[in-house]
PDB file of the backbone (N, CA, C, O) and the ligand in Angstrom, with CONECT records:
HET     ZN  A 101       1
ATOM      1  N   MET A   1     117.270  69.178  79.380  1.00  0.00           N
ATOM      2  CA  MET A   1     116.644  70.477  79.113  1.00  0.00           C
ATOM      3  C   MET A   1     115.152  70.340  78.790  1.00  0.00           C
ATOM      4  O   MET A   1     114.460  71.348  78.652  1.00  0.00           O
ATOM      5  N   GLY A   2     114.659  69.133  78.671  1.00  0.00           N
ATOM      6  CA  GLY A   2     113.240  68.872  78.417  1.00  0.00           C
ATOM      7  C   GLY A   2     112.723  69.387  77.087  1.00  0.00           C
ATOM      8  O   GLY A   2     111.586  69.846  76.979  1.00  0.00           O
ATOM      9  N   GLU A   3     113.574  69.304  76.080  1.00  0.00           N
ATOM     10  CA  GLU A   3     113.126  69.769  74.765  1.00  0.00           C
ATOM     11  C   GLU A   3     112.689  68.538  73.954  1.00  0.00           C
ATOM     12  O   GLU A   3     113.523  67.866  73.347  1.00  0.00           O
ATOM     13  N   ASP A   4     111.400  68.252  73.947  1.00  0.00           N
ATOM     14  CA  ASP A   4     110.987  67.039  73.291  1.00  0.00           C
ATOM     15  C   ASP A   4     110.246  67.297  71.953  1.00  0.00           C
ATOM     16  O   ASP A   4     109.855  66.355  71.264  1.00  0.00           O
ATOM     17  N   ARG A   5     110.065  68.562  71.607  1.00  0.00           N
ATOM     18  CA  ARG A   5     109.459  68.768  70.297  1.00  0.00           C
ATOM     19  C   ARG A   5     110.545  68.566  69.243  1.00  0.00           C
ATOM     20  O   ARG A   5     111.708  68.899  69.467  1.00  0.00           O
ATOM     21  N   PRO A   6     110.148  68.009  68.076  1.00  0.00           N
ATOM     22  CA  PRO A   6     111.152  67.742  67.046  1.00  0.00           C
ATOM     23  C   PRO A   6     111.763  69.050  66.531  1.00  0.00           C
ATOM     24  O   PRO A   6     111.086  70.068  66.387  1.00  0.00           O
ATOM     25  N   MET A   7     113.067  68.978  66.260  1.00  0.00           N
ATOM     26  CA  MET A   7     113.754  70.131  65.716  1.00  0.00           C
ATOM     27  C   MET A   7     113.216  70.429  64.309  1.00  0.00           C
ATOM     28  O   MET A   7     112.925  69.538  63.511  1.00  0.00           O
ATOM     29  N   ARG A   8     113.106  71.727  64.061  1.00  0.00           N
ATOM     30  CA  ARG A   8     112.689  72.144  62.722  1.00  0.00           C
ATOM     31  C   ARG A   8     113.684  73.101  62.132  1.00  0.00           C
ATOM     32  O   ARG A   8     114.372  73.837  62.840  1.00  0.00           O
ATOM     33  N   CYS A   9     113.747  73.076  60.823  1.00  0.00           N
ATOM     34  CA  CYS A   9     114.675  73.965  60.099  1.00  0.00           C
ATOM     35  C   CYS A   9     114.243  75.402  60.248  1.00  0.00           C
ATOM     36  O   CYS A   9     113.054  75.710  60.158  1.00  0.00           O
ATOM     37  N   ASP A  10     115.201  76.290  60.477  1.00  0.00           N
ATOM     38  CA  ASP A  10     114.911  77.725  60.592  1.00  0.00           C
ATOM     39  C   ASP A  10     114.345  78.310  59.306  1.00  0.00           C
ATOM     40  O   ASP A  10     113.551  79.251  59.328  1.00  0.00           O
ATOM     41  N   LEU A  11     114.766  77.738  58.193  1.00  0.00           N
ATOM     42  CA  LEU A  11     114.427  78.328  56.903  1.00  0.00           C
ATOM     43  C   LEU A  11     113.100  77.838  56.365  1.00  0.00           C
ATOM     44  O   LEU A  11     112.251  78.627  55.952  1.00  0.00           O
ATOM     45  N   CYS A  12     112.929  76.496  56.375  1.00  0.00           N
ATOM     46  CA  CYS A  12     111.765  75.965  55.658  1.00  0.00           C
ATOM     47  C   CYS A  12     110.870  75.121  56.569  1.00  0.00           C
ATOM     48  O   CYS A  12     109.889  74.537  56.109  1.00  0.00           O
ATOM     49  N   GLU A  13     111.208  75.058  57.865  1.00  0.00           N
ATOM     50  CA  GLU A  13     110.384  74.272  58.810  1.00  0.00           C
ATOM     51  C   GLU A  13     110.433  72.772  58.513  1.00  0.00           C
ATOM     52  O   GLU A  13     109.608  72.009  59.015  1.00  0.00           O
ATOM     53  N   GLY A  14     111.396  72.356  57.699  1.00  0.00           N
ATOM     54  CA  GLY A  14     111.545  70.932  57.384  1.00  0.00           C
ATOM     55  C   GLY A  14     112.126  70.193  58.568  1.00  0.00           C
ATOM     56  O   GLY A  14     112.620  70.804  59.516  1.00  0.00           O
ATOM     57  N   LYS A  15     112.064  68.874  58.508  1.00  0.00           N
ATOM     58  CA  LYS A  15     112.606  68.042  59.564  1.00  0.00           C
ATOM     59  C   LYS A  15     114.140  68.078  59.514  1.00  0.00           C
ATOM     60  O   LYS A  15     114.722  68.025  58.431  1.00  0.00           O
ATOM     61  N   VAL A  16     114.781  68.167  60.647  1.00  0.00           N
ATOM     62  CA  VAL A  16     116.235  68.096  60.659  1.00  0.00           C
ATOM     63  C   VAL A  16     116.672  66.845  61.385  1.00  0.00           C
ATOM     64  O   VAL A  16     115.989  66.338  62.275  1.00  0.00           O
ATOM     65  N   GLU A  17     117.848  66.358  60.973  1.00  0.00           N
ATOM     66  CA  GLU A  17     118.386  65.128  61.527  1.00  0.00           C
ATOM     67  C   GLU A  17     119.822  65.393  61.951  1.00  0.00           C
ATOM     68  O   GLU A  17     120.574  66.064  61.244  1.00  0.00           O
ATOM     69  N   GLU A  18     120.196  64.866  63.107  1.00  0.00           N
ATOM     70  CA  GLU A  18     121.586  65.027  63.562  1.00  0.00           C
ATOM     71  C   GLU A  18     122.505  64.073  62.818  1.00  0.00           C
ATOM     72  O   GLU A  18     122.248  62.873  62.723  1.00  0.00           O
ATOM     73  N   LYS A  19     123.577  64.637  62.298  1.00  0.00           N
ATOM     74  CA  LYS A  19     124.511  63.869  61.466  1.00  0.00           C
ATOM     75  C   LYS A  19     125.915  64.360  61.727  1.00  0.00           C
ATOM     76  O   LYS A  19     126.123  65.466  62.228  1.00  0.00           O
ATOM     77  N   LEU A  20     126.889  63.512  61.376  1.00  0.00           N
ATOM     78  CA  LEU A  20     128.263  63.981  61.330  1.00  0.00           C
ATOM     79  C   LEU A  20     128.554  64.317  59.878  1.00  0.00           C
ATOM     80  O   LEU A  20     128.393  63.479  58.992  1.00  0.00           O
ATOM     81  N   ILE A  21     128.985  65.549  59.643  1.00  0.00           N
ATOM     82  CA  ILE A  21     129.214  65.959  58.265  1.00  0.00           C
ATOM     83  C   ILE A  21     130.660  66.434  58.094  1.00  0.00           C
ATOM     84  O   ILE A  21     131.386  66.634  59.067  1.00  0.00           O
ATOM     85  N   SER A  22     131.043  66.603  56.860  1.00  0.00           N
ATOM     86  CA  SER A  22     132.312  67.276  56.568  1.00  0.00           C
ATOM     87  C   SER A  22     131.969  68.722  56.184  1.00  0.00           C
ATOM     88  O   SER A  22     131.192  68.988  55.266  1.00  0.00           O
ATOM     89  N   TYR A  23     132.580  69.626  56.925  1.00  0.00           N
ATOM     90  CA  TYR A  23     132.293  71.045  56.706  1.00  0.00           C
ATOM     91  C   TYR A  23     133.459  71.665  55.952  1.00  0.00           C
ATOM     92  O   TYR A  23     134.613  71.546  56.365  1.00  0.00           O
ATOM     93  N   THR A  24     133.146  72.332  54.833  1.00  0.00           N
ATOM     94  CA  THR A  24     134.200  72.971  54.046  1.00  0.00           C
ATOM     95  C   THR A  24     134.052  74.466  54.173  1.00  0.00           C
ATOM     96  O   THR A  24     132.950  75.014  54.143  1.00  0.00           O
ATOM     97  N   LEU A  25     135.206  75.117  54.317  1.00  0.00           N
ATOM     98  CA  LEU A  25     135.166  76.573  54.307  1.00  0.00           C
ATOM     99  C   LEU A  25     136.418  77.105  53.615  1.00  0.00           C
ATOM    100  O   LEU A  25     137.451  76.437  53.579  1.00  0.00           O
ATOM    101  N   PHE A  26     136.316  78.290  53.078  1.00  0.00           N
ATOM    102  CA  PHE A  26     137.418  78.932  52.383  1.00  0.00           C
ATOM    103  C   PHE A  26     138.039  79.928  53.329  1.00  0.00           C
ATOM    104  O   PHE A  26     137.368  80.853  53.787  1.00  0.00           O
ATOM    105  N   TYR A  27     139.327  79.751  53.633  1.00  0.00           N
ATOM    106  CA  TYR A  27     139.961  80.623  54.621  1.00  0.00           C
ATOM    107  C   TYR A  27     141.353  80.988  54.169  1.00  0.00           C
ATOM    108  O   TYR A  27     142.182  80.111  53.925  1.00  0.00           O
ATOM    109  N   GLU A  28     141.616  82.266  54.055  1.00  0.00           N
ATOM    110  CA  GLU A  28     142.941  82.770  53.654  1.00  0.00           C
ATOM    111  C   GLU A  28     143.466  82.071  52.420  1.00  0.00           C
ATOM    112  O   GLU A  28     144.627  81.664  52.376  1.00  0.00           O
ATOM    113  N   GLY A  29     142.614  81.928  51.415  1.00  0.00           N
ATOM    114  CA  GLY A  29     143.057  81.408  50.133  1.00  0.00           C
ATOM    115  C   GLY A  29     143.099  79.874  50.038  1.00  0.00           C
ATOM    116  O   GLY A  29     143.543  79.330  49.027  1.00  0.00           O
ATOM    117  N   HIS A  30     142.645  79.189  51.072  1.00  0.00           N
ATOM    118  CA  HIS A  30     142.687  77.735  51.060  1.00  0.00           C
ATOM    119  C   HIS A  30     141.327  77.174  51.443  1.00  0.00           C
ATOM    120  O   HIS A  30     140.586  77.733  52.251  1.00  0.00           O
ATOM    121  N   TRP A  31     141.044  76.054  50.827  1.00  0.00           N
ATOM    122  CA  TRP A  31     139.872  75.302  51.288  1.00  0.00           C
ATOM    123  C   TRP A  31     140.259  74.464  52.485  1.00  0.00           C
ATOM    124  O   TRP A  31     141.290  73.792  52.491  1.00  0.00           O
ATOM    125  N   ILE A  32     139.428  74.516  53.478  1.00  0.00           N
ATOM    126  CA  ILE A  32     139.671  73.738  54.677  1.00  0.00           C
ATOM    127  C   ILE A  32     138.476  72.802  54.865  1.00  0.00           C
ATOM    128  O   ILE A  32     137.322  73.212  54.740  1.00  0.00           O
ATOM    129  N   ILE A  33     138.769  71.566  55.161  1.00  0.00           N
ATOM    130  CA  ILE A  33     137.695  70.602  55.435  1.00  0.00           C
ATOM    131  C   ILE A  33     137.795  70.138  56.881  1.00  0.00           C
ATOM    132  O   ILE A  33     138.841  69.663  57.324  1.00  0.00           O
ATOM    133  N   VAL A  34     136.699  70.281  57.603  1.00  0.00           N
ATOM    134  CA  VAL A  34     136.660  69.765  58.969  1.00  0.00           C
ATOM    135  C   VAL A  34     135.721  68.575  58.965  1.00  0.00           C
ATOM    136  O   VAL A  34     134.526  68.710  58.701  1.00  0.00           O
ATOM    137  N   GLU A  35     136.278  67.401  59.265  1.00  0.00           N
ATOM    138  CA  GLU A  35     135.462  66.171  59.249  1.00  0.00           C
ATOM    139  C   GLU A  35     134.813  65.902  60.602  1.00  0.00           C
ATOM    140  O   GLU A  35     135.240  66.413  61.637  1.00  0.00           O
ATOM    141  N   ASN A  36     133.775  65.088  60.558  1.00  0.00           N
ATOM    142  CA  ASN A  36     133.096  64.647  61.769  1.00  0.00           C
ATOM    143  C   ASN A  36     132.512  65.786  62.574  1.00  0.00           C
ATOM    144  O   ASN A  36     132.621  65.811  63.799  1.00  0.00           O
ATOM    145  N   VAL A  37     131.896  66.721  61.890  1.00  0.00           N
ATOM    146  CA  VAL A  37     131.270  67.849  62.574  1.00  0.00           C
ATOM    147  C   VAL A  37     129.793  67.478  62.829  1.00  0.00           C
ATOM    148  O   VAL A  37     129.044  67.186  61.896  1.00  0.00           O
ATOM    149  N   PRO A  38     129.398  67.499  64.108  1.00  0.00           N
ATOM    150  CA  PRO A  38     127.977  67.239  64.393  1.00  0.00           C
ATOM    151  C   PRO A  38     127.123  68.403  63.949  1.00  0.00           C
ATOM    152  O   PRO A  38     127.351  69.543  64.355  1.00  0.00           O
ATOM    153  N   ALA A  39     126.143  68.117  63.117  1.00  0.00           N
ATOM    154  CA  ALA A  39     125.265  69.181  62.608  1.00  0.00           C
ATOM    155  C   ALA A  39     123.850  68.661  62.539  1.00  0.00           C
ATOM    156  O   ALA A  39     123.616  67.454  62.483  1.00  0.00           O
ATOM    157  N   LYS A  40     122.930  69.564  62.544  1.00  0.00           N
ATOM    158  CA  LYS A  40     121.530  69.206  62.294  1.00  0.00           C
ATOM    159  C   LYS A  40     121.253  69.590  60.846  1.00  0.00           C
ATOM    160  O   LYS A  40     121.316  70.763  60.479  1.00  0.00           O
ATOM    161  N   VAL A  41     120.943  68.572  60.019  1.00  0.00           N
ATOM    162  CA  VAL A  41     120.803  68.791  58.613  1.00  0.00           C
ATOM    163  C   VAL A  41     119.338  68.684  58.223  1.00  0.00           C
ATOM    164  O   VAL A  41     118.655  67.719  58.567  1.00  0.00           O
ATOM    165  N   CYS A  42     118.871  69.691  57.501  1.00  0.00           N
ATOM    166  CA  CYS A  42     117.465  69.712  57.073  1.00  0.00           C
ATOM    167  C   CYS A  42     117.236  68.744  55.909  1.00  0.00           C
ATOM    168  O   CYS A  42     117.981  68.747  54.929  1.00  0.00           O
ATOM    169  N   HIS A  43     116.193  67.916  56.031  1.00  0.00           N
ATOM    170  CA  HIS A  43     115.855  66.976  54.966  1.00  0.00           C
ATOM    171  C   HIS A  43     115.378  67.691  53.718  1.00  0.00           C
ATOM    172  O   HIS A  43     115.574  67.210  52.602  1.00  0.00           O
ATOM    173  N   GLN A  44     114.758  68.826  53.905  1.00  0.00           N
ATOM    174  CA  GLN A  44     114.101  69.470  52.806  1.00  0.00           C
ATOM    175  C   GLN A  44     115.013  70.373  52.007  1.00  0.00           C
ATOM    176  O   GLN A  44     115.094  70.256  50.784  1.00  0.00           O
ATOM    177  N   CYS A  45     115.707  71.281  52.696  1.00  0.00           N
ATOM    178  CA  CYS A  45     116.519  72.261  51.935  1.00  0.00           C
ATOM    179  C   CYS A  45     118.009  72.042  52.119  1.00  0.00           C
ATOM    180  O   CYS A  45     118.810  72.710  51.464  1.00  0.00           O
ATOM    181  N   GLY A  46     118.407  71.112  53.003  1.00  0.00           N
ATOM    182  CA  GLY A  46     119.812  70.837  53.163  1.00  0.00           C
ATOM    183  C   GLY A  46     120.553  71.822  54.061  1.00  0.00           C
ATOM    184  O   GLY A  46     121.773  71.733  54.201  1.00  0.00           O
ATOM    185  N   GLU A  47     119.843  72.741  54.659  1.00  0.00           N
ATOM    186  CA  GLU A  47     120.457  73.705  55.567  1.00  0.00           C
ATOM    187  C   GLU A  47     121.113  72.985  56.731  1.00  0.00           C
ATOM    188  O   GLU A  47     120.553  72.037  57.281  1.00  0.00           O
ATOM    189  N   LYS A  48     122.301  73.438  57.104  1.00  0.00           N
ATOM    190  CA  LYS A  48     123.027  72.811  58.204  1.00  0.00           C
ATOM    191  C   LYS A  48     123.047  73.756  59.405  1.00  0.00           C
ATOM    192  O   LYS A  48     123.433  74.919  59.294  1.00  0.00           O
ATOM    193  N   LEU A  49     122.634  73.240  60.524  1.00  0.00           N
ATOM    194  CA  LEU A  49     122.617  74.036  61.750  1.00  0.00           C
ATOM    195  C   LEU A  49     123.641  73.489  62.720  1.00  0.00           C
ATOM    196  O   LEU A  49     123.703  72.285  62.970  1.00  0.00           O
ATOM    197  N   PHE A  50     124.440  74.388  63.260  1.00  0.00           N
ATOM    198  CA  PHE A  50     125.487  73.972  64.203  1.00  0.00           C
ATOM    199  C   PHE A  50     125.197  74.548  65.557  1.00  0.00           C
ATOM    200  O   PHE A  50     124.738  75.683  65.692  1.00  0.00           O
ATOM    201  N   ALA A  51     125.478  73.732  66.577  1.00  0.00           N
ATOM    202  CA  ALA A  51     125.380  74.242  67.956  1.00  0.00           C
ATOM    203  C   ALA A  51     126.487  75.272  68.172  1.00  0.00           C
ATOM    204  O   ALA A  51     127.551  75.180  67.560  1.00  0.00           O
ATOM    205  N   PRO A  52     126.238  76.260  69.048  1.00  0.00           N
ATOM    206  CA  PRO A  52     127.213  77.337  69.253  1.00  0.00           C
ATOM    207  C   PRO A  52     128.583  76.804  69.668  1.00  0.00           C
ATOM    208  O   PRO A  52     129.604  77.348  69.248  1.00  0.00           O
ATOM    209  N   ASP A  53     128.623  75.762  70.475  1.00  0.00           N
ATOM    210  CA  ASP A  53     129.952  75.263  70.915  1.00  0.00           C
ATOM    211  C   ASP A  53     130.674  74.579  69.754  1.00  0.00           C
ATOM    212  O   ASP A  53     131.905  74.547  69.725  1.00  0.00           O
ATOM    213  N   ILE A  54     129.919  74.032  68.797  1.00  0.00           N
ATOM    214  CA  ILE A  54     130.542  73.404  67.628  1.00  0.00           C
ATOM    215  C   ILE A  54     131.151  74.486  66.740  1.00  0.00           C
ATOM    216  O   ILE A  54     132.264  74.329  66.236  1.00  0.00           O
ATOM    217  N   VAL A  55     130.420  75.580  66.552  1.00  0.00           N
ATOM    218  CA  VAL A  55     130.930  76.687  65.751  1.00  0.00           C
ATOM    219  C   VAL A  55     132.227  77.207  66.377  1.00  0.00           C
ATOM    220  O   VAL A  55     133.199  77.489  65.677  1.00  0.00           O
ATOM    221  N   GLU A  56     132.222  77.325  67.690  1.00  0.00           N
ATOM    222  CA  GLU A  56     133.404  77.804  68.388  1.00  0.00           C
ATOM    223  C   GLU A  56     134.575  76.881  68.196  1.00  0.00           C
ATOM    224  O   GLU A  56     135.695  77.335  67.960  1.00  0.00           O
ATOM    225  N   LYS A  57     134.331  75.560  68.296  1.00  0.00           N
ATOM    226  CA  LYS A  57     135.388  74.570  68.101  1.00  0.00           C
ATOM    227  C   LYS A  57     135.978  74.673  66.714  1.00  0.00           C
ATOM    228  O   LYS A  57     137.195  74.599  66.541  1.00  0.00           O
ATOM    229  N   MET A  58     135.100  74.848  65.704  1.00  0.00           N
ATOM    230  CA  MET A  58     135.571  74.918  64.331  1.00  0.00           C
ATOM    231  C   MET A  58     136.435  76.187  64.145  1.00  0.00           C
ATOM    232  O   MET A  58     137.485  76.151  63.503  1.00  0.00           O
ATOM    233  N   GLN A  59     135.965  77.294  64.720  1.00  0.00           N
ATOM    234  CA  GLN A  59     136.750  78.530  64.608  1.00  0.00           C
ATOM    235  C   GLN A  59     138.112  78.352  65.278  1.00  0.00           C
ATOM    236  O   GLN A  59     139.126  78.815  64.756  1.00  0.00           O
ATOM    237  N   ASN A  60     138.138  77.690  66.419  1.00  0.00           N
ATOM    238  CA  ASN A  60     139.418  77.481  67.106  1.00  0.00           C
ATOM    239  C   ASN A  60     140.359  76.672  66.259  1.00  0.00           C
ATOM    240  O   ASN A  60     141.552  76.968  66.192  1.00  0.00           O
ATOM    241  N   ILE A  61     139.827  75.630  65.596  1.00  0.00           N
ATOM    242  CA  ILE A  61     140.662  74.795  64.735  1.00  0.00           C
ATOM    243  C   ILE A  61     141.272  75.637  63.611  1.00  0.00           C
ATOM    244  O   ILE A  61     142.466  75.551  63.322  1.00  0.00           O
ATOM    245  N   VAL A  62     140.426  76.446  62.991  1.00  0.00           N
ATOM    246  CA  VAL A  62     140.900  77.226  61.841  1.00  0.00           C
ATOM    247  C   VAL A  62     141.880  78.321  62.301  1.00  0.00           C
ATOM    248  O   VAL A  62     142.926  78.518  61.683  1.00  0.00           O
ATOM    249  N   TRP A  63     141.546  79.012  63.356  1.00  0.00           N
ATOM    250  CA  TRP A  63     142.359  80.149  63.775  1.00  0.00           C
ATOM    251  C   TRP A  63     143.684  79.697  64.428  1.00  0.00           C
ATOM    252  O   TRP A  63     144.689  80.406  64.374  1.00  0.00           O
ATOM    253  N   SER A  64     143.659  78.536  65.025  1.00  0.00           N
ATOM    254  CA  SER A  64     144.875  78.093  65.712  1.00  0.00           C
ATOM    255  C   SER A  64     145.940  77.613  64.708  1.00  0.00           C
ATOM    256  O   SER A  64     147.098  77.391  65.064  1.00  0.00           O
ATOM    257  N   LYS A  65     145.509  77.460  63.434  1.00  0.00           N
ATOM    258  CA  LYS A  65     146.429  77.015  62.392  1.00  0.00           C
ATOM    259  C   LYS A  65     147.168  75.740  62.796  1.00  0.00           C
ATOM    260  O   LYS A  65     148.347  75.555  62.492  1.00  0.00           O
ATOM    261  N   GLN A  66     146.443  74.880  63.483  1.00  0.00           N
ATOM    262  CA  GLN A  66     147.074  73.625  63.873  1.00  0.00           C
ATOM    263  C   GLN A  66     147.337  72.746  62.650  1.00  0.00           C
ATOM    264  O   GLN A  66     146.707  72.922  61.607  1.00  0.00           O
ATOM    265  N   ARG A  67     148.245  71.822  62.780  1.00  0.00           N
ATOM    266  CA  ARG A  67     148.568  70.960  61.683  1.00  0.00           C
ATOM    267  C   ARG A  67     147.375  70.043  61.386  1.00  0.00           C
ATOM    268  O   ARG A  67     146.849  69.397  62.293  1.00  0.00           O
ATOM    269  N   PRO A  68     146.948  69.986  60.116  1.00  0.00           N
ATOM    270  CA  PRO A  68     145.776  69.188  59.818  1.00  0.00           C
ATOM    271  C   PRO A  68     146.068  67.684  59.967  1.00  0.00           C
ATOM    272  O   PRO A  68     147.206  67.227  59.856  1.00  0.00           O
ATOM    273  N   ARG A  69     145.001  66.955  60.221  1.00  0.00           N
ATOM    274  CA  ARG A  69     145.091  65.502  60.380  1.00  0.00           C
ATOM    275  C   ARG A  69     145.622  64.872  59.095  1.00  0.00           C
ATOM    276  O   ARG A  69     146.436  63.949  59.127  1.00  0.00           O
ATOM    277  N   LYS A  70     145.142  65.391  57.967  1.00  0.00           N
ATOM    278  CA  LYS A  70     145.628  64.884  56.700  1.00  0.00           C
ATOM    279  C   LYS A  70     145.351  65.935  55.628  1.00  0.00           C
ATOM    280  O   LYS A  70     144.609  66.890  55.858  1.00  0.00           O
ATOM    281  N   LYS A  71     145.951  65.750  54.462  1.00  0.00           N
ATOM    282  CA  LYS A  71     145.677  66.678  53.346  1.00  0.00           C
ATOM    283  C   LYS A  71     145.125  65.896  52.174  1.00  0.00           C
ATOM    284  O   LYS A  71     145.511  64.754  51.927  1.00  0.00           O
ATOM    285  N   VAL A  72     144.215  66.531  51.458  1.00  0.00           N
ATOM    286  CA  VAL A  72     143.645  65.892  50.276  1.00  0.00           C
ATOM    287  C   VAL A  72     143.787  66.840  49.085  1.00  0.00           C
ATOM    288  O   VAL A  72     143.835  68.059  49.251  1.00  0.00           O
ATOM    289  N   ASN A  73     143.853  66.268  47.893  1.00  0.00           N
ATOM    290  CA  ASN A  73     143.810  67.081  46.693  1.00  0.00           C
ATOM    291  C   ASN A  73     142.364  67.333  46.347  1.00  0.00           C
ATOM    292  O   ASN A  73     141.566  66.399  46.279  1.00  0.00           O
ATOM    293  N   THR A  74     142.020  68.579  46.129  1.00  0.00           N
ATOM    294  CA  THR A  74     140.630  68.904  45.861  1.00  0.00           C
ATOM    295  C   THR A  74     140.470  69.334  44.409  1.00  0.00           C
ATOM    296  O   THR A  74     141.024  70.353  43.998  1.00  0.00           O
ATOM    297  N   PRO A  75     139.710  68.558  43.626  1.00  0.00           N
ATOM    298  CA  PRO A  75     139.419  69.023  42.256  1.00  0.00           C
ATOM    299  C   PRO A  75     138.504  70.240  42.277  1.00  0.00           C
ATOM    300  O   PRO A  75     137.493  70.266  42.980  1.00  0.00           O
ATOM    301  N   VAL A  76     138.875  71.238  41.499  1.00  0.00           N
ATOM    302  CA  VAL A  76     138.078  72.462  41.482  1.00  0.00           C
ATOM    303  C   VAL A  76     137.531  72.660  40.091  1.00  0.00           C
ATOM    304  O   VAL A  76     138.272  72.593  39.110  1.00  0.00           O
ATOM    305  N   PHE A  77     136.247  72.901  39.999  1.00  0.00           N
ATOM    306  CA  PHE A  77     135.600  73.131  38.718  1.00  0.00           C
ATOM    307  C   PHE A  77     135.073  74.566  38.685  1.00  0.00           C
ATOM    308  O   PHE A  77     134.831  75.185  39.721  1.00  0.00           O
ATOM    309  N   SER A  78     134.906  75.065  37.477  1.00  0.00           N
ATOM    310  CA  SER A  78     134.335  76.365  37.328  1.00  0.00           C
ATOM    311  C   SER A  78     133.428  76.395  36.089  1.00  0.00           C
ATOM    312  O   SER A  78     133.732  75.785  35.064  1.00  0.00           O
ATOM    313  N   LEU A  79     132.323  77.111  36.208  1.00  0.00           N
ATOM    314  CA  LEU A  79     131.414  77.205  35.080  1.00  0.00           C
ATOM    315  C   LEU A  79     131.706  78.412  34.216  1.00  0.00           C
ATOM    316  O   LEU A  79     131.094  78.593  33.164  1.00  0.00           O
ATOM    317  N   SER A  80     132.640  79.240  34.655  1.00  0.00           N
ATOM    318  CA  SER A  80     132.913  80.406  33.853  1.00  0.00           C
ATOM    319  C   SER A  80     133.798  80.025  32.650  1.00  0.00           C
ATOM    320  O   SER A  80     134.589  79.085  32.723  1.00  0.00           O
ATOM    321  N   VAL A  81     133.651  80.762  31.562  1.00  0.00           N
ATOM    322  CA  VAL A  81     134.401  80.399  30.347  1.00  0.00           C
ATOM    323  C   VAL A  81     135.512  81.409  30.064  1.00  0.00           C
ATOM    324  O   VAL A  81     136.243  81.264  29.084  1.00  0.00           O
TER     325      VAL A  81
HETATM  326 ZN    ZN A 101     115.122  73.530  55.591  1.00  0.00          ZN2+
END
């Protein structure tokens, strides 16, 4: 596609780097973690940018209610008293 200018963050214009991240989302009362998600992560503000096809893949995973690869216990903290 001939895009040779460095990617910049939409929010702060910081440098972004392509990484595999774990993406967490809250869906129908459960936390879901999707591992190995390719994202562009901003060095400055931590904003994560996903390519449209990646977003679509994640939605498909969540909506298809497929059996997860594994389950983890997630410690939950709250600052409310
Ligand atoms: Zn940023």
